[in-house]
RODO-2510 file (C-alpha; in nm, 4 decimals, decimal comma):
residues 402
     n   res          X          Y          Z
     1     x    -3,6724    -5,2843   -15,8615
     2     x    -3,3963    -5,2149   -15,6100
     3     x    -3,4748    -5,1885   -15,2413
     4     x    -3,3590    -4,8257   -15,2492
     5     x    -3,6016    -4,7435   -15,5323
     6     x    -3,8799    -4,9327   -15,3556
     7     x    -3,8321    -4,7172   -15,0453
     8     x    -3,9393    -4,4160   -15,2558
     9     x    -4,2695    -4,5733   -15,3594
    10     x    -4,6056    -4,5232   -15,1889
    11     x    -4,5876    -4,6861   -14,8463
    12     x    -4,8073    -4,9817   -14,9399
    13     x    -4,5635    -5,0755   -15,2194
    14     x    -4,2410    -5,0398   -15,0204
    15     x    -4,0281    -5,3421   -14,9179
    16     x    -4,1006    -5,2814   -14,5505
    17     x    -4,4757    -5,2920   -14,6242
    18     x    -4,4338    -5,6343   -14,7851
    19     x    -4,2396    -5,7554   -14,4800
    20     x    -4,5179    -5,6269   -14,2548
    21     x    -4,7858    -5,7986   -14,4658
    22     x    -4,5986    -6,1298   -14,4534
    23     x    -4,5489    -6,0872   -14,0778
    24     x    -4,9290    -6,0604   -14,0432
    25     x    -5,0228    -6,3364   -14,2874
    26     x    -4,8223    -6,6215   -14,1359
    27     x    -4,9724    -6,6082   -13,7831
    28     x    -5,3314    -6,6203   -13,9138
    29     x    -5,2732    -6,9810   -14,0208
    30     x    -5,0054    -7,0965   -13,7817
    31     x    -5,1483    -6,9394   -13,4659
    32     x    -5,4880    -7,0921   -13,5352
    33     x    -5,3367    -7,4326   -13,6061
    34     x    -5,1357    -7,4095   -13,2849
    35     x    -5,4293    -7,2931   -13,0716
    36     x    -5,6522    -7,5802   -13,1793
    37     x    -5,3883    -7,8515   -13,2070
    38     x    -5,3786    -7,9961   -12,8555
    39     x    -5,7553    -8,0077   -12,8169
    40     x    -5,8011    -8,1436   -13,1680
    41     x    -5,5517    -8,4281   -13,1349
    42     x    -5,6777    -8,5278   -12,7892
    43     x    -6,0485    -8,5097   -12,8740
    44     x    -6,0471    -8,6357   -13,2320
    45     x    -5,7345    -8,8527   -13,2612
    46     x    -5,6906    -8,9661   -12,8974
    47     x    -5,3246    -8,8592   -12,8781
    48     x    -5,1043    -8,9179   -12,5742
    49     x    -4,7647    -8,7625   -12,5044
    50     x    -4,6050    -9,0207   -12,7353
    51     x    -4,8133    -8,9317   -13,0420
    52     x    -4,7817    -8,5562   -12,9875
    53     x    -4,4072    -8,6011   -12,9551
    54     x    -4,3882    -8,7857   -13,2869
    55     x    -4,6152    -8,5312   -13,4558
    56     x    -4,3915    -8,2461   -13,3442
    57     x    -4,0827    -8,4387   -13,4518
    58     x    -4,2275    -8,4768   -13,8022
    59     x    -4,3201    -8,1067   -13,7974
    60     x    -3,9577    -8,0133   -13,7393
    61     x    -3,8047    -8,2264   -14,0169
    62     x    -3,8473    -7,9497   -14,2802
    63     x    -3,6753    -7,7089   -14,0415
    64     x    -3,3796    -7,9443   -14,0291
    65     x    -3,3794    -7,9466   -14,4082
    66     x    -3,4073    -7,5671   -14,4419
    67     x    -3,0785    -7,5630   -14,6351
    68     x    -3,2901    -7,6921   -14,9245
    69     x    -3,4067    -7,3331   -14,9705
    70     x    -3,0765    -7,2559   -15,1362
    71     x    -3,1412    -7,5220   -15,4018
    72     x    -3,4965    -7,3991   -15,4638
    73     x    -3,3688    -7,0463   -15,5188
    74     x    -3,2110    -7,1702   -15,8408
    75     x    -3,5650    -7,2100   -15,9744
    76     x    -3,7297    -6,8877   -15,8525
    77     x    -3,6551    -6,5584   -15,6839
    78     x    -3,6334    -6,5419   -15,3063
    79     x    -3,9345    -6,3141   -15,2698
    80     x    -4,1526    -6,5374   -15,4911
    81     x    -4,0449    -6,8555   -15,3119
    82     x    -4,1327    -6,6984   -14,9765
    83     x    -4,4867    -6,6253   -15,0942
    84     x    -4,5256    -6,9760   -15,2428
    85     x    -4,4231    -7,1253   -14,9082
    86     x    -4,6633    -6,8932   -14,7253
    87     x    -4,9481    -7,0191   -14,9454
    88     x    -4,8367    -7,3801   -14,8853
    89     x    -4,8702    -7,3258   -14,5118
    90     x    -5,2207    -7,1869   -14,5581
    91     x    -5,3372    -7,4772   -14,7717
    92     x    -5,2092    -7,7364   -14,5242
    93     x    -5,3797    -7,5639   -14,2296
    94     x    -5,7064    -7,5386   -14,4245
    95     x    -5,7041    -7,9166   -14,4781
    96     x    -5,6007    -8,0204   -14,1253
    97     x    -5,9446    -8,1179   -13,9916
    98     x    -6,0138    -8,3314   -14,2986
    99     x    -5,7673    -8,5957   -14,1776
   100     x    -5,8290    -8,6608   -13,8027
   101     x    -5,5987    -8,9606   -13,7697
   102     x    -5,2374    -9,0124   -13,6723
   103     x    -5,1287    -9,0732   -14,0311
   104     x    -5,3424    -8,7931   -14,1742
   105     x    -5,2171    -8,5404   -13,9212
   106     x    -4,8588    -8,6423   -13,9891
   107     x    -4,9157    -8,5703   -14,3601
   108     x    -5,0840    -8,2310   -14,3255
   109     x    -4,8405    -8,1277   -14,0562
   110     x    -4,5418    -8,2178   -14,2740
   111     x    -4,6742    -8,0165   -14,5718
   112     x    -4,7613    -7,7194   -14,3546
   113     x    -4,4214    -7,7389   -14,1875
   114     x    -4,2456    -7,7208   -14,5238
   115     x    -4,4354    -7,4002   -14,5938
   116     x    -4,3763    -7,2595   -14,2442
   117     x    -4,0054    -7,3306   -14,2135
   118     x    -3,9081    -7,2379   -14,5671
   119     x    -4,1115    -6,9194   -14,5412
   120     x    -3,9478    -6,8302   -14,2084
   121     x    -3,6006    -6,8945   -14,3523
   122     x    -3,6669    -6,6613   -14,6451
   123     x    -3,8469    -6,4044   -14,4329
   124     x    -3,5524    -6,3782   -14,1950
   125     x    -3,3152    -6,3447   -14,4892
   126     x    -3,5214    -6,0688   -14,6517
   127     x    -3,5507    -5,8768   -14,3238
   128     x    -3,1738    -5,8715   -14,2743
   129     x    -3,1095    -5,7827   -14,6403
   130     x    -3,3712    -5,5088   -14,6771
   131     x    -3,3487    -5,3355   -14,3372
   132     x    -3,0573    -5,1137   -14,2416
   133     x    -2,8519    -5,2270   -13,9417
   134     x    -2,9187    -4,9084   -13,7478
   135     x    -3,2952    -4,9521   -13,7746
   136     x    -3,3100    -5,3332   -13,7533
   137     x    -3,3918    -5,3755   -13,3815
   138     x    -3,6780    -5,1266   -13,3974
   139     x    -3,8260    -5,2409   -13,7300
   140     x    -3,7935    -5,6146   -13,6605
   141     x    -3,9519    -5,5623   -13,3180
   142     x    -4,2418    -5,3824   -13,4895
   143     x    -4,2817    -5,6819   -13,7187
   144     x    -4,2945    -5,9028   -13,4096
   145     x    -4,5695    -5,6710   -13,2829
   146     x    -4,7571    -5,6962   -13,6143
   147     x    -4,7362    -6,0767   -13,6058
   148     x    -4,8619    -6,0711   -13,2476
   149     x    -5,1472    -5,8458   -13,3538
   150     x    -5,2469    -6,0845   -13,6318
   151     x    -5,2350    -6,3764   -13,3894
   152     x    -5,4321    -6,1684   -13,1416
   153     x    -5,7023    -6,1149   -13,4026
   154     x    -5,7107    -6,4864   -13,4819
   155     x    -5,7360    -6,5875   -13,1174
   156     x    -5,9944    -6,3227   -13,0387
   157     x    -6,2123    -6,4407   -13,3238
   158     x    -6,1608    -6,7993   -13,2099
   159     x    -6,2578    -6,7267   -12,8490
   160     x    -6,5736    -6,5393   -12,9486
   161     x    -6,6697    -6,7713   -13,2318
   162     x    -6,6058    -7,0952   -13,0437
   163     x    -6,7874    -6,9989   -12,7248
   164     x    -7,0823    -6,8144   -12,8830
   165     x    -7,1378    -6,9913   -13,2143
   166     x    -7,0034    -7,3405   -13,1552
   167     x    -6,7718    -7,3334   -13,4553
   168     x    -6,6277    -7,6592   -13,5849
   169     x    -6,2597    -7,7456   -13,6175
   170     x    -6,3027    -7,7756   -13,9939
   171     x    -6,4610    -7,4311   -14,0357
   172     x    -6,1925    -7,2554   -13,8305
   173     x    -5,9027    -7,4303   -14,0024
   174     x    -6,0488    -7,3620   -14,3479
   175     x    -6,1072    -6,9942   -14,2705
   176     x    -5,7643    -6,9294   -14,1181
   177     x    -5,5716    -7,1220   -14,3837
   178     x    -5,7725    -6,9617   -14,6642
   179     x    -5,7006    -6,6103   -14,5296
   180     x    -5,3261    -6,6773   -14,5392
   181     x    -5,3465    -6,8101   -14,8946
   182     x    -5,5427    -6,5010   -15,0002
   183     x    -5,2872    -6,2644   -14,8517
   184     x    -4,9999    -6,4522   -15,0183
   185     x    -5,1733    -6,4189   -15,3589
   186     x    -5,2391    -6,0479   -15,2965
   187     x    -4,8723    -5,9885   -15,2042
   188     x    -4,7584    -6,1628   -15,5206
   189     x    -4,9818    -5,9435   -15,7377
   190     x    -4,9559    -5,6096   -15,5586
   191     x    -4,5803    -5,5779   -15,4907
   192     x    -4,2938    -5,5458   -15,7395
   193     x    -3,9912    -5,7744   -15,7223
   194     x    -3,7236    -5,6176   -15,5074
   195     x    -3,3467    -5,6644   -15,5376
   196     x    -3,1298    -5,6295   -15,2279
   197     x    -2,8163    -5,4195   -15,2072
   198     x    -2,5730    -5,7136   -15,2042
   199     x    -2,5658    -6,0147   -15,4341
   200     x    -2,6053    -6,3184   -15,2095
   201     x    -2,3825    -6,6229   -15,2080
   202     x    -2,5501    -6,9157   -15,3858
   203     x    -2,3954    -7,1939   -15,1761
   204     x    -2,4238    -7,2933   -14,8134
   205     x    -2,1925    -7,0898   -14,5919
   206     x    -2,0461    -7,2155   -14,2642
   207     x    -1,7804    -6,9840   -14,1246
   208     x    -1,5718    -7,0416   -13,8132
   209     x    -1,6211    -6,6854   -13,6928
   210     x    -1,9995    -6,7415   -13,6719
   211     x    -1,9597    -7,0286   -13,4237
   212     x    -2,1306    -6,8513   -13,1335
   213     x    -2,4339    -6,7676   -13,3461
   214     x    -2,4574    -7,1336   -13,4549
   215     x    -2,4400    -7,2568   -13,0948
   216     x    -2,7064    -7,0124   -12,9786
   217     x    -2,9299    -7,1249   -13,2637
   218     x    -2,8841    -7,4892   -13,1669
   219     x    -2,9670    -7,4284   -12,8006
   220     x    -3,2612    -7,2029   -12,8876
   221     x    -3,4090    -7,4747   -13,1102
   222     x    -3,3735    -7,7478   -12,8484
   223     x    -3,5129    -7,5341   -12,5692
   224     x    -3,8029    -7,3960   -12,7686
   225     x    -3,9161    -7,7402   -12,8736
   226     x    -3,9864    -7,8343   -12,5159
   227     x    -4,2050    -7,5280   -12,4712
   228     x    -4,3849    -7,5596   -12,8061
   229     x    -4,4582    -7,9294   -12,7666
   230     x    -4,5261    -7,9725   -12,3964
   231     x    -4,6320    -7,6425   -12,2357
   232     x    -4,9622    -7,6210   -12,4218
   233     x    -5,0096    -7,9970   -12,3974
   234     x    -4,9746    -7,9636   -12,0178
   235     x    -5,2494    -7,7017   -12,0054
   236     x    -5,4930    -7,9408   -12,1733
   237     x    -5,3827    -8,2712   -12,0203
   238     x    -5,3221    -8,1602   -11,6594
   239     x    -5,5621    -7,8671   -11,6193
   240     x    -5,8333    -7,9612   -11,8714
   241     x    -5,8254    -7,6410   -12,0748
   242     x    -6,0877    -7,6284   -12,3500
   243     x    -6,0431    -7,4758   -12,6946
   244     x    -6,1721    -7,1270   -12,6088
   245     x    -5,9691    -7,1236   -12,2835
   246     x    -5,6455    -7,2145   -12,4668
   247     x    -5,7268    -6,9494   -12,7258
   248     x    -5,7920    -6,6938   -12,4489
   249     x    -5,4507    -6,7734   -12,2988
   250     x    -5,2880    -6,7230   -12,6376
   251     x    -5,4905    -6,4026   -12,6736
   252     x    -5,3312    -6,2644   -12,3590
   253     x    -4,9861    -6,3751   -12,4778
   254     x    -5,0073    -6,1931   -12,8053
   255     x    -5,1701    -5,8829   -12,6607
   256     x    -4,8770    -5,8493   -12,4190
   257     x    -4,6281    -5,9160   -12,6998
   258     x    -4,7918    -5,6672   -12,9338
   259     x    -4,7625    -5,3944   -12,6712
   260     x    -4,4177    -5,4835   -12,5409
   261     x    -4,2314    -5,5837   -12,8601
   262     x    -4,1614    -5,2229   -12,9747
   263     x    -4,0233    -5,1465   -12,6284
   264     x    -3,8015    -5,4528   -12,6585
   265     x    -3,6708    -5,3195   -12,9899
   266     x    -3,5737    -4,9963   -12,8195
   267     x    -3,4119    -5,1892   -12,5350
   268     x    -3,2009    -5,3975   -12,7730
   269     x    -3,0968    -5,0854   -12,9645
   270     x    -2,9995    -4,9111   -12,6399
   271     x    -2,8541    -5,1921   -12,4287
   272     x    -2,7264    -5,4225   -12,7022
   273     x    -2,7821    -5,7865   -12,7903
   274     x    -2,5610    -5,9187   -12,5103
   275     x    -2,7694    -5,7747   -12,2249
   276     x    -3,1000    -5,8433   -12,4010
   277     x    -3,0225    -6,2107   -12,4522
   278     x    -2,8823    -6,2504   -12,1016
   279     x    -3,2088    -6,1111   -11,9671
   280     x    -3,4106    -6,3464   -12,1891
   281     x    -3,2229    -6,6608   -12,0882
   282     x    -3,2195    -6,5733   -11,7178
   283     x    -3,5956    -6,5332   -11,7301
   284     x    -3,6472    -6,8559   -11,9236
   285     x    -3,4368    -7,0520   -11,6746
   286     x    -3,6663    -6,9336   -11,3957
   287     x    -3,9823    -7,0073   -11,5981
   288     x    -3,8835    -7,3659   -11,6803
   289     x    -3,7837    -7,4365   -11,3212
   290     x    -4,1250    -7,3114   -11,2157
   291     x    -4,2918    -7,5319   -11,4767
   292     x    -4,1145    -7,8303   -11,3206
   293     x    -4,2362    -7,7181   -10,9790
   294     x    -4,5974    -7,7387   -11,1013
   295     x    -4,5555    -8,1152   -11,1223
   296     x    -4,3242    -8,1775   -10,8287
   297     x    -4,5050    -7,9489   -10,5816
   298     x    -4,8583    -7,9446   -10,7271
   299     x    -4,8602    -7,5721   -10,7911
   300     x    -5,1823    -7,4534   -10,9424
   301     x    -5,3496    -7,3487   -11,2649
   302     x    -5,3066    -6,9741   -11,2312
   303     x    -4,9320    -7,0021   -11,1850
   304     x    -4,9114    -7,2245   -11,4940
   305     x    -5,1059    -6,9691   -11,6980
   306     x    -4,8887    -6,6814   -11,5733
   307     x    -4,5732    -6,8727   -11,6599
   308     x    -4,7098    -6,9406   -12,0069
   309     x    -4,7491    -6,5671   -12,0676
   310     x    -4,4020    -6,4925   -11,9263
   311     x    -4,2552    -6,7655   -12,1466
   312     x    -4,3871    -6,6016   -12,4627
   313     x    -4,2720    -6,2616   -12,3440
   314     x    -3,9127    -6,3762   -12,2981
   315     x    -3,9151    -6,5589   -12,6290
   316     x    -4,0100    -6,2343   -12,8034
   317     x    -3,6571    -6,1095   -12,7351
   318     x    -3,5140    -6,3817   -12,9586
   319     x    -3,4944    -6,1375   -13,2511
   320     x    -3,1788    -6,0040   -13,0821
   321     x    -3,0044    -6,3120   -13,2218
   322     x    -3,0917    -6,1912   -13,5723
   323     x    -2,9549    -5,8435   -13,5153
   324     x    -2,6400    -5,9861   -13,3536
   325     x    -2,5756    -6,1898   -13,6659
   326     x    -2,6539    -5,8938   -13,8930
   327     x    -2,3818    -5,6943   -13,7147
   328     x    -2,1095    -5,9596   -13,7494
   329     x    -2,1955    -6,0993   -14,0934
   330     x    -2,0578    -6,0421   -14,4381
   331     x    -2,3675    -5,8988   -14,6176
   332     x    -2,3343    -6,1643   -14,8919
   333     x    -2,3643    -6,4405   -14,6302
   334     x    -2,7099    -6,3463   -14,5013
   335     x    -2,9271    -6,5674   -14,7269
   336     x    -2,7192    -6,8898   -14,7081
   337     x    -2,6468    -6,8444   -14,3383
   338     x    -3,0161    -6,7943   -14,2654
   339     x    -3,0790    -7,1363   -14,4241
   340     x    -2,7879    -7,2987   -14,2416
   341     x    -2,8928    -7,1442   -13,9110
   342     x    -3,2495    -7,2742   -13,9500
   343     x    -3,1100    -7,6236   -14,0041
   344     x    -2,8856    -7,5947   -13,6978
   345     x    -3,1817    -7,4633   -13,4982
   346     x    -3,3737    -7,7785   -13,5831
   347     x    -3,1112    -8,0471   -13,5277
   348     x    -3,2411    -8,1290   -13,1813
   349     x    -3,6009    -8,0695   -13,2896
   350     x    -3,5926    -8,3747   -13,5156
   351     x    -3,5480    -8,6212   -13,2301
   352     x    -3,6120    -8,4323   -12,9054
   353     x    -3,9948    -8,4200   -12,9056
   354     x    -4,0244    -8,7933   -12,9723
   355     x    -3,7667    -8,8867   -12,7085
   356     x    -3,9117    -8,6517   -12,4501
   357     x    -4,2608    -8,7845   -12,5217
   358     x    -4,1535    -9,1051   -12,3472
   359     x    -3,9885    -8,9086   -12,0618
   360     x    -4,3158    -8,7187   -12,0280
   361     x    -4,4975    -9,0412   -11,9446
   362     x    -4,2561    -9,1062   -11,6580
   363     x    -4,1881    -8,7553   -11,5221
   364     x    -4,3324    -8,4445   -11,6908
   365     x    -4,1449    -8,2218   -11,4473
   366     x    -3,8178    -8,3709   -11,5665
   367     x    -3,8886    -8,2475   -11,9194
   368     x    -3,9117    -7,8906   -11,7970
   369     x    -3,6062    -7,9360   -11,5730
   370     x    -3,4098    -8,0297   -11,8843
   371     x    -3,5351    -7,7130   -12,0553
   372     x    -3,4133    -7,5054   -11,7586
   373     x    -3,0647    -7,6490   -11,7992
   374     x    -3,0714    -7,5621   -12,1694
   375     x    -3,1754    -7,2040   -12,0910
   376     x    -2,8887    -7,1779   -11,8416
   377     x    -2,6459    -7,2961   -12,1118
   378     x    -2,7841    -7,0302   -12,3461
   379     x    -2,7224    -6,7703   -12,0751
   380     x    -2,3578    -6,8752   -12,0655
   381     x    -2,3334    -6,8372   -12,4432
   382     x    -2,4915    -6,4912   -12,4361
   383     x    -2,2193    -6,3779   -12,1990
   384     x    -1,9696    -6,4361   -12,4803
   385     x    -2,1263    -6,1673   -12,7022
   386     x    -1,9241    -5,8436   -12,6989
   387     x    -2,0941    -5,5154   -12,6108
   388     x    -2,0492    -5,3881   -12,9674
   389     x    -2,0310    -5,6890   -13,2033
   390     x    -1,8961    -5,6372   -13,5558
   391     x    -1,6890    -5,8326   -13,8101
   392     x    -1,3684    -5,9301   -13,6315
   393     x    -1,5314    -5,8830   -13,2889
   394     x    -1,7858    -6,1633   -13,2971
   395     x    -1,7158    -6,2830   -12,9395
   396     x    -1,5406    -6,1509   -12,6292
   397     x    -1,2478    -6,3789   -12,7162
   398     x    -1,2055    -6,2159   -13,0565
   399     x    -1,2172    -5,8741   -12,8913
   400     x    -0,9480    -5,9689   -12,6444
   401     x    -0,7363    -6,1096   -12,9239
   402     x    -0,7591    -5,7734   -13,0999
***
């Protein structure tokens, strides 16, 4: 069925409904895994900064190999592969607590990461293929809000269940992973197979005119790794956060994101990707500098928690990179470029967490100082986006040349 025909179906069978369902299913597993991870590895596997760095490095290897999606699409349709990868993520999360050792966690994390990164690659591709450019900022921001709502539900259940009923790691991981698997199976059965408007290129595409998008992806991946790996680890290691307290912090994050994401979509549609990304990177530079100050000046717990919420809020604007690419891209390049961009995004992720794990032992504040410099570099790149990007006007230099 074509995407145009699907748009005429009952809402629950439309392409956008499938995208919304997938946006909700992924966070149930991943958000739960992420919320429990730092406490689980410290309590059950006695991790230090070195082990968590290596674990996160292994987690990012499939992201670096996201170009493999293109090869797998020879065997099955893009929509089907996305749901298979979503179920793979759920299975790996469900089994996490069964292997509370360094080797066991590396194995389950690697399998789950294959599902997560390949699903995200396909999900991004389908969003840009199935959603019209004029509506993309608003609809994608609503999907961010839906994902935040699903994570909010997971964290809320975790906070209540952990503090009141003394739930075990195994029960929570099994429940969250199983829910994601169930939703993936339902999506496979309930929705028809949709065909996008444009036949996609079947080989990897790297075009010179996309160079700014590639660079922004690289810097975003490097910068985000520092936050993902070390910000939550800091809350447990330095401030002694327990499981329900970490979950409560995540609960606040996703509540704010769920409420603000649609407003961000309107802002991007009105002000453009250039201003939105400049705002994001300016804010992230400040946040990472303040993180460093927590260690160098002994600033307290409440500031760290507030910065954690602000960090997530700024990161929610990252979808503006997607809509920037959608505006400058040849429609046939969306699928292969999504895979290539995911690989570029994860180049630094393969080695950075492990290397910075050793720096963390010497100077945790230095890790966040490095992230602030990366955010400042991203700010400089965002300034190169034209006010109205389009093919032939991908950067301010191309505009001037015209």
